[in-house]
KOLGU-4560 file (N, C-alpha, C; in nm, 3 decimals, padded with zeros to 5 digits):
<recs>
<n_xx: 04.401 n_yy: 06.145 n_zz: 03.918 ca_xx: 04.438 ca_yy: 06.009 ca_zz: 03.889 c_xx: 04.314 c_yy: 05.929 c_zz: 03.855 mol: A seq: 1 type: UNK>
<n_xx: 04.323 n_yy: 05.853 n_zz: 03.748 ca_xx: 04.217 ca_yy: 05.765 ca_zz: 03.704 c_xx: 04.276 c_yy: 05.625 c_zz: 03.692 mol: A seq: 2 type: UNK>
<n_xx: 04.203 n_yy: 05.524 n_zz: 03.731 ca_xx: 04.252 ca_yy: 05.385 ca_zz: 03.726 c_xx: 04.300 c_yy: 05.346 c_zz: 03.586 mol: A seq: 3 type: UNK>
<n_xx: 04.252 n_yy: 05.412 n_zz: 03.483 ca_xx: 04.291 ca_yy: 05.381 ca_zz: 03.345 c_xx: 04.412 c_yy: 05.459 c_zz: 03.298 mol: A seq: 4 type: UNK>
<n_xx: 04.465 n_yy: 05.549 n_zz: 03.381 ca_xx: 04.584 ca_yy: 05.626 ca_zz: 03.343 c_xx: 04.704 c_yy: 05.534 c_zz: 03.324 mol: A seq: 5 type: UNK>
<n_xx: 04.790 n_yy: 05.572 n_zz: 03.232 ca_xx: 04.916 ca_yy: 05.500 ca_zz: 03.211 c_xx: 05.023 c_yy: 05.577 c_zz: 03.289 mol: A seq: 6 type: UNK>
<n_xx: 05.074 n_yy: 05.515 n_zz: 03.395 ca_xx: 05.167 ca_yy: 05.582 ca_zz: 03.486 c_xx: 05.310 c_yy: 05.539 c_zz: 03.455 mol: A seq: 7 type: UNK>
<n_xx: 05.396 n_yy: 05.639 n_zz: 03.429 ca_xx: 05.538 ca_yy: 05.618 ca_zz: 03.406 c_xx: 05.614 c_yy: 05.686 c_zz: 03.519 mol: A seq: 8 type: UNK>
<n_xx: 05.707 n_yy: 05.613 n_zz: 03.581 ca_xx: 05.788 ca_yy: 05.667 ca_zz: 03.690 c_xx: 05.934 c_yy: 05.666 c_zz: 03.647 mol: A seq: 9 type: UNK>
<n_xx: 06.002 n_yy: 05.777 n_zz: 03.669 ca_xx: 06.148 ca_yy: 05.786 ca_zz: 03.652 c_xx: 06.202 c_yy: 05.807 c_zz: 03.791 mol: A seq: 10 type: UNK>
<n_xx: 06.282 n_yy: 05.713 n_zz: 03.840 ca_xx: 06.330 ca_yy: 05.717 ca_zz: 03.978 c_xx: 06.482 c_yy: 05.729 c_zz: 03.982 mol: A seq: 11 type: UNK>
<n_xx: 06.529 n_yy: 05.838 n_zz: 04.037 ca_xx: 06.672 ca_yy: 05.861 ca_zz: 04.060 c_xx: 06.682 c_yy: 05.927 c_zz: 04.197 mol: A seq: 12 type: UNK>
<n_xx: 06.680 n_yy: 05.844 n_zz: 04.302 ca_xx: 06.673 ca_yy: 05.899 ca_zz: 04.438 c_xx: 06.791 c_yy: 05.852 c_zz: 04.524 mol: A seq: 13 type: UNK>
<n_xx: 06.904 n_yy: 05.835 n_zz: 04.458 ca_xx: 07.035 ca_yy: 05.819 ca_zz: 04.523 c_xx: 07.040 c_yy: 05.713 c_zz: 04.633 mol: A seq: 14 type: UNK>
<n_xx: 06.986 n_yy: 05.596 n_zz: 04.605 ca_xx: 06.994 ca_yy: 05.485 ca_zz: 04.699 c_xx: 06.866 c_yy: 05.458 c_zz: 04.774 mol: A seq: 15 type: UNK>
<n_xx: 06.778 n_yy: 05.555 n_zz: 04.782 ca_xx: 06.650 ca_yy: 05.537 ca_zz: 04.851 c_xx: 06.553 c_yy: 05.452 c_zz: 04.771 mol: A seq: 16 type: UNK>
<n_xx: 06.587 n_yy: 05.422 n_zz: 04.646 ca_xx: 06.499 ca_yy: 05.341 ca_zz: 04.563 c_xx: 06.468 c_yy: 05.206 c_zz: 04.627 mol: A seq: 17 type: UNK>
<n_xx: 06.563 n_yy: 05.151 n_zz: 04.700 ca_xx: 06.542 ca_yy: 05.019 ca_zz: 04.762 c_xx: 06.429 c_yy: 05.023 c_zz: 04.865 mol: A seq: 18 type: UNK>
<n_xx: 06.433 n_yy: 05.119 n_zz: 04.955 ca_xx: 06.328 ca_yy: 05.131 ca_zz: 05.056 c_xx: 06.194 c_yy: 05.167 c_zz: 04.994 mol: A seq: 19 type: UNK>
<n_xx: 06.195 n_yy: 05.261 n_zz: 04.900 ca_xx: 06.071 ca_yy: 05.304 ca_zz: 04.836 c_xx: 06.007 c_yy: 05.189 c_zz: 04.759 mol: A seq: 20 type: UNK>
<n_xx: 06.086 n_yy: 05.117 n_zz: 04.682 ca_xx: 06.031 ca_yy: 05.006 ca_zz: 04.604 c_xx: 05.981 c_yy: 04.892 c_zz: 04.692 mol: A seq: 21 type: UNK>
<n_xx: 06.056 n_yy: 04.858 n_zz: 04.795 ca_xx: 06.011 ca_yy: 04.750 ca_zz: 04.884 c_xx: 05.879 c_yy: 04.787 c_zz: 04.954 mol: A seq: 22 type: UNK>
<n_xx: 05.869 n_yy: 04.913 n_zz: 04.997 ca_xx: 05.744 ca_yy: 04.956 ca_zz: 05.061 c_xx: 05.629 c_yy: 04.954 c_zz: 04.962 mol: A seq: 23 type: UNK>
<n_xx: 05.652 n_yy: 05.003 n_zz: 04.841 ca_xx: 05.544 ca_yy: 05.009 ca_zz: 04.743 c_xx: 05.502 c_yy: 04.868 c_zz: 04.697 mol: A seq: 24 type: UNK>
<n_xx: 05.593 n_yy: 04.773 n_zz: 04.697 ca_xx: 05.558 ca_yy: 04.634 ca_zz: 04.667 c_xx: 05.474 c_yy: 04.580 c_zz: 04.783 mol: A seq: 25 type: UNK>
<n_xx: 05.517 n_yy: 04.605 n_zz: 04.904 ca_xx: 05.448 ca_yy: 04.554 ca_zz: 05.022 c_xx: 05.306 c_yy: 04.609 c_zz: 05.033 mol: A seq: 26 type: UNK>
<n_xx: 05.289 n_yy: 04.740 n_zz: 05.010 ca_xx: 05.155 ca_yy: 04.798 ca_zz: 05.027 c_xx: 05.072 c_yy: 04.798 c_zz: 04.898 mol: A seq: 27 type: UNK>
<n_xx: 05.131 n_yy: 04.751 n_zz: 04.788 ca_xx: 05.057 ca_yy: 04.735 ca_zz: 04.662 c_xx: 05.051 c_yy: 04.858 c_zz: 04.574 mol: A seq: 28 type: UNK>
<n_xx: 05.106 n_yy: 04.970 n_zz: 04.619 ca_xx: 05.099 ca_yy: 05.091 ca_zz: 04.537 c_xx: 05.178 c_yy: 05.080 c_zz: 04.408 mol: A seq: 29 type: UNK>
<n_xx: 05.277 n_yy: 04.993 n_zz: 04.403 ca_xx: 05.356 ca_yy: 04.974 ca_zz: 04.281 c_xx: 05.267 c_yy: 04.926 c_zz: 04.166 mol: A seq: 30 type: UNK>
<n_xx: 05.156 n_yy: 04.862 n_zz: 04.199 ca_xx: 05.067 ca_yy: 04.809 ca_zz: 04.095 c_xx: 04.997 c_yy: 04.918 c_zz: 04.015 mol: A seq: 31 type: UNK>
<n_xx: 05.003 n_yy: 05.042 n_zz: 04.062 ca_xx: 04.944 ca_yy: 05.154 ca_zz: 03.987 c_xx: 05.037 c_yy: 05.201 c_zz: 03.875 mol: A seq: 32 type: UNK>
<n_xx: 05.163 n_yy: 05.156 n_zz: 03.879 ca_xx: 05.264 ca_yy: 05.198 ca_zz: 03.782 c_xx: 05.266 c_yy: 05.100 c_zz: 03.666 mol: A seq: 33 type: UNK>
<n_xx: 05.273 n_yy: 05.153 n_zz: 03.544 ca_xx: 05.282 ca_yy: 05.070 ca_zz: 03.424 c_xx: 05.425 c_yy: 05.053 c_zz: 03.376 mol: A seq: 34 type: UNK>
<n_xx: 05.501 n_yy: 05.159 n_zz: 03.386 ca_xx: 05.635 ca_yy: 05.162 ca_zz: 03.329 c_xx: 05.725 c_yy: 05.236 c_zz: 03.427 mol: A seq: 35 type: UNK>
<n_xx: 05.840 n_yy: 05.176 n_zz: 03.463 ca_xx: 05.928 ca_yy: 05.240 ca_zz: 03.560 c_xx: 06.071 c_yy: 05.237 c_zz: 03.510 mol: A seq: 36 type: UNK>
<n_xx: 06.136 n_yy: 05.351 n_zz: 03.524 ca_xx: 06.277 ca_yy: 05.367 ca_zz: 03.487 c_xx: 06.353 c_yy: 05.399 c_zz: 03.616 mol: A seq: 37 type: UNK>
<n_xx: 06.457 n_yy: 05.321 n_zz: 03.645 ca_xx: 06.527 ca_yy: 05.339 ca_zz: 03.773 c_xx: 06.678 c_yy: 05.350 c_zz: 03.751 mol: A seq: 38 type: UNK>
<n_xx: 06.737 n_yy: 05.449 n_zz: 03.815 ca_xx: 06.882 ca_yy: 05.456 ca_zz: 03.825 c_xx: 06.919 c_yy: 05.393 c_zz: 03.959 mol: A seq: 39 type: UNK>
<n_xx: 06.984 n_yy: 05.278 n_zz: 03.952 ca_xx: 07.019 ca_yy: 05.201 ca_zz: 04.071 c_xx: 07.150 c_yy: 05.252 c_zz: 04.131 mol: A seq: 40 type: UNK>
<n_xx: 07.157 n_yy: 05.251 n_zz: 04.264 ca_xx: 07.275 ca_yy: 05.300 ca_zz: 04.335 c_xx: 07.324 c_yy: 05.197 c_zz: 04.437 mol: A seq: 41 type: UNK>
<n_xx: 07.323 n_yy: 05.069 n_zz: 04.400 ca_xx: 07.360 ca_yy: 04.966 ca_zz: 04.497 c_xx: 07.507 c_yy: 04.979 c_zz: 04.542 mol: A seq: 42 type: UNK>
<n_xx: 07.589 n_yy: 05.041 n_zz: 04.463 ca_xx: 07.730 ca_yy: 05.058 ca_zz: 04.502 c_xx: 07.747 c_yy: 05.157 c_zz: 04.616 mol: A seq: 43 type: UNK>
<n_xx: 07.643 n_yy: 05.235 n_zz: 04.645 ca_xx: 07.651 ca_yy: 05.338 ca_zz: 04.748 c_xx: 07.566 c_yy: 05.307 c_zz: 04.871 mol: A seq: 44 type: UNK>
<n_xx: 07.500 n_yy: 05.191 n_zz: 04.872 ca_xx: 07.407 ca_yy: 05.160 ca_zz: 04.980 c_xx: 07.453 c_yy: 05.032 c_zz: 05.050 mol: A seq: 45 type: UNK>
<n_xx: 07.471 n_yy: 05.042 n_zz: 05.180 ca_xx: 07.514 ca_yy: 04.926 ca_zz: 05.259 c_xx: 07.408 c_yy: 04.817 c_zz: 05.249 mol: A seq: 46 type: UNK>
<n_xx: 07.451 n_yy: 04.695 n_zz: 05.231 ca_xx: 07.368 ca_yy: 04.575 ca_zz: 05.222 c_xx: 07.293 c_yy: 04.561 c_zz: 05.090 mol: A seq: 47 type: UNK>
<n_xx: 07.315 n_yy: 04.650 n_zz: 04.996 ca_xx: 07.254 ca_yy: 04.635 ca_zz: 04.863 c_xx: 07.364 c_yy: 04.600 c_zz: 04.764 mol: A seq: 48 type: UNK>
<n_xx: 07.329 n_yy: 04.518 n_zz: 04.668 ca_xx: 07.426 ca_yy: 04.474 ca_zz: 04.569 c_xx: 07.352 c_yy: 04.433 c_zz: 04.442 mol: A seq: 49 type: UNK>
<n_xx: 07.424 n_yy: 04.379 n_zz: 04.348 ca_xx: 07.362 ca_yy: 04.339 ca_zz: 04.222 c_xx: 07.254 c_yy: 04.233 c_zz: 04.243 mol: A seq: 50 type: UNK>
<n_xx: 07.275 n_yy: 04.145 n_zz: 04.340 ca_xx: 07.177 ca_yy: 04.040 ca_zz: 04.368 c_xx: 07.047 c_yy: 04.096 c_zz: 04.425 mol: A seq: 51 type: UNK>
<n_xx: 07.057 n_yy: 04.190 n_zz: 04.520 ca_xx: 06.934 ca_yy: 04.248 ca_zz: 04.577 c_xx: 06.864 c_yy: 04.334 c_zz: 04.473 mol: A seq: 52 type: UNK>
<n_xx: 06.941 n_yy: 04.397 n_zz: 04.386 ca_xx: 06.883 ca_yy: 04.476 ca_zz: 04.277 c_xx: 06.806 c_yy: 04.385 c_zz: 04.182 mol: A seq: 53 type: UNK>
<n_xx: 06.867 n_yy: 04.275 n_zz: 04.142 ca_xx: 06.801 ca_yy: 04.182 ca_zz: 04.051 c_xx: 06.676 c_yy: 04.121 c_zz: 04.114 mol: A seq: 54 type: UNK>
<n_xx: 06.680 n_yy: 04.096 n_zz: 04.245 ca_xx: 06.562 ca_yy: 04.044 ca_zz: 04.315 c_xx: 06.447 c_yy: 04.143 c_zz: 04.306 mol: A seq: 55 type: UNK>
<n_xx: 06.475 n_yy: 04.271 n_zz: 04.331 ca_xx: 06.370 ca_yy: 04.372 ca_zz: 04.320 c_xx: 06.318 c_yy: 04.383 c_zz: 04.177 mol: A seq: 56 type: UNK>
<n_xx: 06.408 n_yy: 04.380 n_zz: 04.080 ca_xx: 06.366 ca_yy: 04.387 ca_zz: 03.940 c_xx: 06.271 c_yy: 04.272 c_zz: 03.907 mol: A seq: 57 type: UNK>
<n_xx: 06.305 n_yy: 04.152 n_zz: 03.953 ca_xx: 06.221 ca_yy: 04.035 ca_zz: 03.927 c_xx: 06.085 c_yy: 04.048 c_zz: 03.994 mol: A seq: 58 type: UNK>
<n_xx: 06.084 n_yy: 04.095 n_zz: 04.118 ca_xx: 05.956 ca_yy: 04.113 ca_zz: 04.188 c_xx: 05.866 c_yy: 04.210 c_zz: 04.113 mol: A seq: 59 type: UNK>
<n_xx: 05.923 n_yy: 04.320 n_zz: 04.068 ca_xx: 05.845 ca_yy: 04.421 ca_zz: 03.996 c_xx: 05.799 c_yy: 04.367 c_zz: 03.862 mol: A seq: 60 type: UNK>
<n_xx: 05.887 n_yy: 04.303 n_zz: 03.790 ca_xx: 05.853 ca_yy: 04.245 ca_zz: 03.660 c_xx: 05.743 c_yy: 04.140 c_zz: 03.674 mol: A seq: 61 type: UNK>
<n_xx: 05.749 n_yy: 04.059 n_zz: 03.778 ca_xx: 05.649 ca_yy: 03.955 ca_zz: 03.801 c_xx: 05.511 c_yy: 04.013 c_zz: 03.830 mol: A seq: 62 type: UNK>
<n_xx: 05.504 n_yy: 04.140 n_zz: 03.866 ca_xx: 05.376 ca_yy: 04.207 ca_zz: 03.887 c_xx: 05.321 c_yy: 04.264 c_zz: 03.756 mol: A seq: 63 type: UNK>
<n_xx: 05.393 n_yy: 04.243 n_zz: 03.647 ca_xx: 05.348 ca_yy: 04.289 ca_zz: 03.516 c_xx: 05.387 c_yy: 04.433 c_zz: 03.484 mol: A seq: 64 type: UNK>
<n_xx: 05.483 n_yy: 04.484 n_zz: 03.559 ca_xx: 05.528 ca_yy: 04.622 ca_zz: 03.539 c_xx: 05.654 c_yy: 04.620 c_zz: 03.453 mol: A seq: 65 type: UNK>
<n_xx: 05.656 n_yy: 04.704 n_zz: 03.351 ca_xx: 05.773 ca_yy: 04.715 ca_zz: 03.265 c_xx: 05.881 c_yy: 04.792 c_zz: 03.341 mol: A seq: 66 type: UNK>
<n_xx: 05.994 n_yy: 04.727 n_zz: 03.368 ca_xx: 06.102 ca_yy: 04.790 ca_zz: 03.445 c_xx: 06.224 c_yy: 04.807 c_zz: 03.356 mol: A seq: 67 type: UNK>
<n_xx: 06.285 n_yy: 04.925 n_zz: 03.363 ca_xx: 06.398 ca_yy: 04.960 ca_zz: 03.280 c_xx: 06.508 c_yy: 05.022 c_zz: 03.364 mol: A seq: 68 type: UNK>
<n_xx: 06.632 n_yy: 04.998 n_zz: 03.328 ca_xx: 06.744 ca_yy: 05.062 ca_zz: 03.394 c_xx: 06.768 c_yy: 05.199 c_zz: 03.332 mol: A seq: 69 type: UNK>
<n_xx: 06.791 n_yy: 05.298 n_zz: 03.414 ca_xx: 06.822 ca_yy: 05.434 ca_zz: 03.369 c_xx: 06.968 c_yy: 05.460 c_zz: 03.398 mol: A seq: 70 type: UNK>
<n_xx: 07.041 n_yy: 05.506 n_zz: 03.300 ca_xx: 07.183 ca_yy: 05.533 ca_zz: 03.317 c_xx: 07.212 c_yy: 05.680 c_zz: 03.303 mol: A seq: 71 type: UNK>
</recs>
């Protein structure tokens, strides 16, 4: 890994994306990612919904990371 690397993440982890993303935002590791593609599973996770998904998307986008939905 080099600080100048362009990091692309494809995330399809069946609902665990919420915990992983929140932790990576909190500890700053998300800032190493340039481009992220996520398949969201809020319909299968208790206490997650379209609103919490949009909140995470906004937080990530506000850090300057290109975020995309994966279908």
